[in-house]
N, C-alpha and C positions, 0 to 999 in steps of 0.2 A: 568799373573804377568810378568813385564819387566825383562830383564837381570839384569838391574842396581838395580833394588829393590830387585831381588832375591840374588844378591851378597851381597847386604847391609844387608838382613836378615842372610845370611850365616855367615858374619863377625860378627854380634852381637851374633850369637849362638855359635861361636867358640872362641871369644876373651873375657876373663873375665876383661881385662883392658880397654875395650871399654867404653868410657864415655857415660852416659846417654843423650839423646836428651833433650835439655833445654825446659821448659814449655814455651808456648807462650800465652800471655794474649789475652783476648777477647776485642776487641776494641769496646767500646760503646759511643754513643754521644747523644747529646740532651741537656737536662737542666743540666746533669751532666755527666761527664766521670767517671762513677763508674765502675771501671773494675772488671771483675769476674775472680777468679783464676781458672787455669786449674784443672780438676779434677785428681785424683791420676792416676798413671801410671797403666797399666794392671798388675793385680797380680795373681799369682797362689799359693795357699796355700796348703801345704802339711804336713800331720802328720808324725812326726818323727819316729813313730813306724813302718810305712810303708817304712821307708827309708832303713831299714836293710835288707841285703842280697837280695836285688832285683836284678834279673838277667836281663841283657840287652838282648832284643830280637828284631828281626825285626818285623815290623808292617805293615800290609797292610793299604792302604789309606782308611780313613773313610768317604771320601767326596763322596756324592751321585751325581746324574746328576748335571751338572753345571747350574747356572742361575744367575739372578741379585740379589745381596745380599741385606744386610740391613734389617731393619724393614720393609721398604715398598720399597726397591731398593737400590742400592749402586753406587759407582763411583769408577773407577780404581784408581783414585788419592787420595781418601779419606780413612784413616784408624783411626777411633776413637779409644778410649781406650776399652780395654776388660780386663776382670779379671775372675779368677775362685777362689773361696774360699771354701774349704772343710769344711763342718760344723760338721759332725758327723760320727762315724765309723759305719760299717754294723751292729754291735752288739748294737748299741745305747749307747756307752759308754759315760762316763762323759767328762769333759774337757780334752783336749789332750795336750795342752801346751799353755804357755803364754809368751814365749820368742821368738822374731824375730831373728832368727840366720841365716837368708838367705844371698845370695849374690845378691846385687842389680844389675839389668841389665840383669840377666840370667834367664833361666827356670830352673826347677827342676834339680839338678846336674846330676842325672842318665839319664835324657833324653835329656839335652840340647846339648850334643855332637852329637845326632842322629837328632835333629830338622831340621837343614839345609839340611841334606841328605834327609829327608823325605820330606821337602818342594820341593827339586829338583825333587825327583821321582814323586810327584803328580803333579808338575807343568808341567811335560813332558808326563803326562799320562791323556788321555782322559777318564774321569770317565764314560761317557756314552758309553756302549759297542758298538764298531764298528767292523764289520766283513768285512775286506778288501777283503777276498776270494770271498765274494758275491757281489763284486763291489760297496760295501757301501761308499768306499773311492774314487770312481771314480767322475770325475766332474759331476755336476748336469746336469739332461737332459733338464731342462727348467728353466726359470726365477723364478718359484715359488719355486722349490727345492733349486736354489741357494740362495735365500732370507732366506728360512729355515736354510741353512746351516750357512749363514752369522750370523743369529740371534743366533744360537746355539753357535758359537764360541765367539760372543759377551758376551753372558751370561757366558760362561766358564771363560773368562778373568775377569769379573766383580766379580764373586765369589772368584777367586784366589787373588784378591786384597783386600779382606775383612780381618781384623785382626784376625777374628776368624778361618780363614783358616790355619794360621801358628801353631795354638796350638790345632788343632782338634784331633790329636792322644792322647795328654796329656788330653784333656778334656773327651773323651770317657773312657780313662783308669780310670780317677778319678770317673766317674759315676758308672763304674762297681764295684769299690772298696767301695764306700760310698753310704748310703741311702740318705743322705742330702747334696746338694751342692749349694752354692750361686754363681751365675754367675754375675760379676760386668762388666758393660760395657756401653759405650756411645750409644745413640740411632744411628742405622744404623751401628753398628759394625757387625751384623750378627747374633746376639743371638737369635732372634725370628724366622727367616727363615732358618737359617743353622743348628742350634743345633738339631732339630727334624729329620733332613736328615741324619745327622751323625749317631744318634742313631738308625735310621732305617736301614741304611747300614750295621751297626755292630751287627744286629740280635735282638735289643731290642723289635721289634715289633712282633717276633715269640711267645712271651709270653703274649702280650697284646697290647693295643692301647697306643699310646703316646698322652696325652692330654695337650694341651697348652691353658691355661686361658688368656682371655683378658678383662680389665675393661669395654670396650666399643664395641657395635656390630659392628660398621663401621671398627674397627681394626681387629676383627675376620674374617669378610667377605673379606676384601681386602688382608690380609696377606695370608689367605688360597688359594686364588686365585693365588697369587704370587708364592706360593710354589708349587702348581699344575703345574704352567707353567714352573718353574725351572725343575721340575721332569719329564716333558713331559707326564703328564697324565690328564685325564679329571677331573674337579672338581667334587667331589662326589664319586670317585672310591678310589684310594689309599689316597687322601687327600680330606677332607671335613671340613665343619664348622657347628656349631649348635648354633643359636641364637633364641631368643623368636620369635615365628611364623615363623621360617625358619630353616630347618635342610637339609642340602644336604648330610649327611653321608649315607653309605650303609654297608652291611656286610663285604664289601672289604676294608672299611676305616681303615687305620692304623695310620694315623697322623691326628688328630682331633683338630681343633681351636674352642674354644667355650667361651662364656662369663662366668665369675665366678659365676654368679647366675644360669646358667644352670647346672653347675657342683654341685653346692650346692643342686639343685633339684634331680640330680641323686643319691647323697649321701643319701636322704631321703629313697629312694628304695633299695639302696645297699651301707650301711655303710662302707663296706670294700673295695669299689671301685674295684671289682674284675675284671672288664673288662680292666683295665688299669695296665701297666707295668711301666710307667713313667708319672708323673704329674709335669708340669712346670708351676708354679705360675708367669706368665710374668707380667711386670709393677707392681711388688709387692710394689715398693716404693709409688705407688699412694695411698695405704693404705685405699682401699674401705672397707666397712664393710664385704662384702661377701669374699673378699681375706683374710682378717684378720681371719674370722671364718674357712675358707678352711685350713689356716695354721695349726689349732688345729685338725681339722677333719682329714686331710691327715696324720697327725703325729699319731693320734690314730688308723688309719687303718693300718699304717705301723706296729705299735707294736702288734696289734692284728693279722695281718697276719703272722708276725714273730712268735707269740705264738703258732698259730695254724699250722705252718709249711707250710704255703701256699707260693706261689710265691712272692718274695720280691717286695715291691713297692718303687720305687725311686721318691724322691721329690726334685725338683730344684726351686730355686728362681732367677729370672732374674731381675736385678735392675741396676739403674744408679749409677755412682760412689759415689755420695753424700750420698747415702742411705747404702753403703756397711758396714760401721762401725755399723750403728745402728742395721742391721740385725745380724751382728756378736755378738753383745751384748745379743741377744735374743737366741743365739745358743751356740756353743762351740768356745772357743778362740784357734786358730792355728796358727802357724808360716807362714809367707809369703814369697815367693819369686817372684820376679818382672822382667817383660819385658816391657820396655818402648813402649808406643804407641805413636801415633802422632795425631794432629789436625791441620787442615790447618789454617792459620792465618786469622783473620777476619779483613779485611781492606776495605776501601771505594772503590767501583767499580761503573761504570757508567750503565751497563745493569743488568737485573735480575728482578724477581718478588718480591713483597712485601707482607709480612704477618703481619697483625695487630691483636693484642690480645684485644678482647672486653669481656664485662661480661656476655652477654646473648642474647637470640634470639630478644627481642625487640630492644635492642641497636643495633644489627648487621643490622637488617632490616632497621633501621633509617638511619645508616650511609651508607650503601649500596645505599638506594634510594638518599641520598643527593650526593653521589660520582657520580651516574649516571646522576643526573640532572647538576652537576658542569662540567661534561665532555663535555656536550653539549654546554657549554658556552666558551669553549676553541677554539682556532684556529683549522681549519680543520686538519692540519698536526700534531696537539698535542692531538688529540681525540683517541690516540691509547691506551686507558686504558680499561681494562676488570675487573669491580669490581664484585667479587663473594663472597657469604655468605657460612659459614660452621658452622653447630651446629647440635647437636644429633637429633633434631626433624625434620630436613631438609629431604625432600624425598631422597632416595638413589640415584636416577637418578641425582639429582641436587648436591648431595655430592660428586660424582665421577668426576664432572666437574673440580674440583680443581686439580685432577691428570692428566688431559689431557694436552698434549704439548701446550705451549702458541703459538699462531699465530706468524708468522714471522713479526717483526716490532712492536709488541705489548708488553704490560707489564700487567700481572695479579697483581690485588690487592686483596688479600684474607683476609676477615674480619672473624675472627674465635673466638670461645670460647677456653677454655684450652684443648679442644679436640685434638688440634694441638700441644700441649705442649709435649706429650710423646707418645701418642698412635700410631700416624701416621707419616710418613715423606713424605713431599710434594716436589717433584722435582722442581728445578729451583728457589728456594727461596734464595735471595741474601741479602734482606733487612728485618728486624724485627723491628717492633714498639711495645715496651712493655709499656702498659698503667699502670702497676703496680698493677692491681686489679684483683679480681675474684670474682664470685658470688657463694656462697656455702649455702647448707642447714645447719642450726644450731639448735639444740634443746635447748630451754630456760626452765630450771627446774622451775624458778620461776612462769612461766605462764602455763607450760606444753604443750607449742606449739612449732612446728618446723617453722622456719621463714627463707626465702631465702633472704640472706643479701650479700651485697657487701662488701668485706674486702680486705686488703692489702695482696699481695702475700708474700711468704717467699724468703729468699735469694737463697735457693736450686732451687725454682721455677724460679727466676730471671736468674739464671745460665742456666738453662734448655732452657728458651725462647731465651736467647742470643745464645745459640748453635744451635738453628734452622737455624741461618744464615751461618753456617760453614759446612753444612752437605756435600755439593758437591763441593764447591768452596769457595773462600774467600768472605767475606760479612761484613755487619756492622749492629749493633743494636742500635736503638735510644730509650733511656729510659726517659719516661716522669715523672720523679720524681727526687728530689734532692739527693745528696749524704748522706745528714743528714737523709732523709726518708729511703734510702737504709740501712744505718747503724742501723736503729731503727727496721728493719724487723726481724722476727723470722729466726733463722737458718733453720728450717724445718716446713712444715705445720703440723696442727693438724690432727692426724688419724681420719677418718671418724667415726670410732667406739667410739671416745671419744666426738663427738660433734653432733651425731644425735639421734634420738629416738632408743631405742633398742627393742622395742615391738615386731617388726617382728623377730629379731634376736632370742630373748628369746624363742618365739613361735617355730621356727624352731628348736632350740636346744632341747627343750622338746620333739619334735616330733622325733628327732634323738635318744632319748633315754638318753640324758644327764640330769641326775637327778638333779645335783647340779651345777647350773650355775656359782655360785660364785667361784667354785673351777676349772672351765675350764682354760685350758692353753692359755689364750689370748696372742697375740704378744704384745700388749699394753693394759693392763687390764683397763677397765672402773671402775669407782668408784662404790662402793657398792650401794650408794644413787641412782646412774643412773640405776643399775640393778634392784634395789627394785622398782623404779618408773615404770619400764617396767612391772614388775610382777603385780603392782597395776593396771596398765592399762589394762592388759590382764584380770585381775579379773573383772574389770568394764565391760569388753565386754563379760564376761561369759565363757572365754575360759580356765581358771585354777581354781583349787580348792586345798585346803589343808586338806588332811585327815591325815594318818600317814606320808605322805610325799607329796611334791608338784607334782601334775600331771595334765595333760590335761582332761578337761571334754569332753564328746562326741561332743559338739559343737566345742571346741577347736581343736579336731582331724580332724573334717571337715574343720576347717578354715585353718589348717596348709596344708591341700592338695592343696589349691589354691596358685599360685605363686604371691600373691598380698600382699598388706599392711593388718594387721589384720582387720582394720576398714572396708576396701573394701570387704573383705572376709565376715565379719559379715553382711554387707549390702546385698550381693547376697544371703546368706542363710536365711535371713528375708524375701526376696522378694517372695518366694514360698507361706508363709503363708499369705502375703498381696496381692497376685495375680498379681503382676506386674514384673515377672522375665524378660521377654522380654525387657521392658523398662530399667530395672536396669543393665542387661547385656550390653545394648547398652552404657549406660552412664559410666559404670566402664571401658568398653573397651577404650572409649575416653579419660577418665581421666588417665589410667595407661599407655597410649601409647604416652606420651608427647602431642604434637600438631598435631592432625590429619587433621586439617583444614588448608590448605595452600592456600594462595592467590598469584597468579602470579602478578608480579609488574605491568604489563601493564593492568590488569583488577582490580586493587585494588579499584579504585573509583566506578566502577560497582558493585564490591563485597561488599562494604560497604553499598550501597543502598540496595541490595538484603538482606544483613545481618539484617537490621533493620525490615524486615518482619517477621523474625523469633523470635524476642524478646518478652519475656514474662514478665508480672508483677509479676510472681510467682518465677522468679529467672533464673540464668544462666544454671543450669542443665536442666530445662525444655526447654530453648532455645536450647540447644545442642541436645536434643531429637527431637524438632521440625525440626531441620536441618536434622537429620537422617531419620525422617519419610518422610520428602520430597524427600530425595535422594532415598528412597525405594518406593516413590509414595503411601505411606500409607494414607488411607481415614479415616477421622473421629478422634477426639481427645477424648481420654478417660479421665475420671477425674483423676487429678494428685495428689489427696489427699494421696492415698495409695503409691504413688511413692515417694512423698516428706517425708511420715512417714518413709519409708524404708531407705531413705538417712539418716534421723536423727537418725537411729537406729545404724549407724556406725560412724556418725560425731557428736555425742552428746557432745564431749569434746570441739568441735570447735563451740560454741554458742555465738552470740553476740546480745545484746538487745539494742534498742533505748532508750536514756534517754530524759528527759523533756527539756534539753537544745540542743537537736539535735545531740549529741554525741553518739557514738556506744561504748559500754564496753563489754569485754569479760565476760562470767558468773562467772569463778573462779578467776582469777586474777585482775579483773576489769582494765584491760589494754585498754587504749583508741585506737580504730582501726578505720579505714576508708574504704569505699567501693572503690574498684579500678575503675579508669575511663573506663576501658574496659568492666565493668558489664553493663548488661541491666537494673540493679536496681539502677545505678549511680544517675539518676535524681529523683528517688523515695526515699521514707523513710520507708521501711518496719519494723514493729515493732520488729520482731525476725527472725534471719537467721541462718543457718549453713553454714559454708565455707569449702572448700577443702584445701586450703593453704593460707599462709600469706607471703607477700613480703614486705621487709623493704628497703626503699630508704631514701627519706626525712621524710616520715611517714611510719606507719605500715598499709599496705593495705590488705584487705580481697579479695581473688580472687575465683571465681567460687561459687557464693551464690545461695542459695534456700531459699525461705520464709517457715517458719514453724510455728505451733501454740505452744507456750510454754507449754499449758496444755497437749500436747502429751508426753512430755519428761519423767516424772515420771514413766509412764506405759512402755515406751520404754527402759529405762536404770535405773531400780530401784536401783540397787547397787550403782549407781553414785548420784542419785538425792534424795535418801530417806531422807537426812538431809538437803537438800536445798529448799529455798523458791524461787519459780519462778515467772515470770511476771515482766513487766517494773516497776511496782510500788515498787516491793521488792528491786530493785536495785537503785532506784532513791534517 
């Protein structure tokens, strides 16, 4: 931290009359200059009952080894907003206060006078232990050690420049006093990378692991790697990550980054989460189903551990400013005190990389291909454009390319899904192109189907996207929609738990011993109709039954052991009886792992030719199996009847039959659907198919289809079909 910035921070901490820094608007251009308001200033909320008789005491620095801050890095000149909101007392008491009686522009009164002093002490203190007596402070012996020394100093400066650094003592004190804390801060303020290190340095890991959940695998992996570098340890020792199919943790791991789904799986085996001392639900504002369920599960674990007299479990929510008030409304209302943060102004600049938000993999691959072709048509001195894709199914090695430094004289253009909206921070971004749309999975109760559909983003998402241009330096956001369209947007997005099928959620809840799913403490409770439909679907799959009370069947207990959708778990369990387990495991692995078949751009034409050799008139699932068999050099083709029957056992609710007029109708809702052009059955007209998913663009397309015999279905799912007449004639 520079002397000037340090003195400015000291002045803010010691002068109550100092005016707050004015908010700066985010400059956006394009079809409309729809400005985005600056998020709230950093807030620290404190219960009044804890203000009484508090003794001032000197505190040691809570900062661990210095390193680059932010969600995925930071910059000395950048100070996004940060806030702390205390949500509940250690005893889990009710509402604490509803009156805001704090002094704007100051930290909590009892600590504000010491904040500047603490900042000065820590700014002058190298947190990494240095033993000058052992010549550790002597000049480096060679260029390599000199470079390491420069890197260490650079990392220290970056961490000290983060907004969270100035309030780390207050933050640690609040976590010690409270069981539930809401941390409100802009992306790259340091909440993801720095908070766990502060808690580790002050002894929280002596009682257990600090677990930090992420909604996406790429975020868990990259952030864990960053924190390990900051702390000067090998990834997998003190710091590690755990995602599906990849776990780098060890017995020595004390700071663990993991996806929310992985923590949910751990809760099945250990409902009290006894290995953990702190759970941080990071990016909680994304409102994934797993995060919302974890909110209730961790809360229950806190209460049960308190009742049993076990080590207390701390829960923290790390969110962006736009979601702070929404989380408060689900918790306890407490008074706020504020400390102004800063955001760099976003203005037009000449150099810098470009981030373009797209809807999905297919669109991204198309525009990247077009961008690369267009680049070759430019003048030689104008071809310094590097077009890169970024989406969840992209191989990790290609995902990491967006984080690499841009070659000198070149400009990166990154085409990304909303994965770049909050989960990660890409260095060098100065321009953002916001298309104003996103692709989301939505459950349609009238048809009983989940559909991937493109919809408009919310105002909160628009603000978040614009903010990606101002993470490291000034930038500009181009919004490709009108002001009227912006004003018509929702304030916030719909939580995933209110728009997706809940069959998998309810199955996991019953497996966790939650008997009454209707009384569960959801953050945003889904409708009773939505929950009832999930129970009906599980009953149709044979997973639940109602005796004296609702409970899992033996089949349901086995299904819950799989980290899969209930229908996929049912398919695997049926495969043993039908003698096709190897084939089914192959297909389910492919279907549950996004897209595992990746074509390099330079080999696309050749890949398309080879792809045709594997196509099958029995459907896409058989085609995928043929690809895998070729990969494993398997010889001979077994009859696919058992394999297709097994698929139908789990996908029986996704049945479509061909009508006399050539259209396809779904069995239940009689919804008109179409075969996706990417399907190997696109040119044929199978009489009856099951499909894995539906995508809605200009039409509703079935994707990943397999030919089935409608006469199989009553025997495969009797609970579902006993009152239905099947066959194309019945529906014509």
